[in-house]
Every structure is written in structure tokens, then in C-alpha cells.
N, C-alpha and C positions, 0 to 999 in steps of 0.2 A: 504494500500500500504506500503510495507516495503522498506527501503532505505539501499543501500549497499554503504559503503565508502571504497574506495581502496586507500591505502597509497603506494606511490612509493618513493623509495630512489633515488632521482634525483641528479646527480652530476652537479653542475654549473661549467662551464669553468671559469678558473681564480679565483675561489672562494678561499679566503684566508684561510689558514690552521692554522694560528697563530692569537692570539688576537691583536687588534690594541692597540698601546701604544701612550701616549701623552707625548711629551718632550718639553722643552723650549730651543730654539736655536735663537741666534741673527739673524736678517734678512740677514745681510751682509754675515755671515758665511753660512747660509742655501742656499742662492742664489749661492754663490761660489761653494758649494758642489754639488748643482744640475747641474751647468754648467760643472764642471769637470767630474761628473758621466756620464752625457750625452755624453761628448767627448769620454769617454771610453766605451760607450754603456752598462752601468750598472746602477743600481738604487742607490739612497741614502740609501735606506733600506739595500741593500746588503753591502754597506760600513759600516753602523752602526753595522750590525750583525757581520761582520768580526772584527771590532774594539772591540766589546764586547767580542767576543770569545778570541781574543788576550789578553785582560785584564784579563778575568777569568782564562785563562791558565797560567797566571803568566808572560806574556810578558811585562807587564808594572807594575813595583813595586811601583812607585810613580808618581802621576800626576804632570805635570809641573806647576809652579806657574804662 
């Protein structure tokens, strides 16, 4: 008996297209960010991406002390 294996390219809904990153954030700041993001119907991830893009594009020359 021969076996036939079929491979399908299945797209999973909501599958992440970027790798997961790990960062350290104080709990108080993280919870405040989650609350504010939820109020604006956005994710903390989208806030972080926007902040990183702003930084990379030169919008922040020096970090505050």
C-alpha cells in the first residue's frame, strides 16, 4: 500500500505576520497603557510600533531622563 501526503498552504485567521518580541515594562506603566489603548480601541502593540517608527524616523533625538 502506498501513502500519499498532501500539503496544503492553510492561512490561519489572525495569524501573526511578525515575530513576537519580549520587553521589560513596569506593571504600572503597562496597565496604564492597556487601559488607554482600550479606551481608544487600539492595541498596545500598535502604540509601540508607532513609537518605534517615530524614533527610527528621527522624531525623537534624545530620550528623556
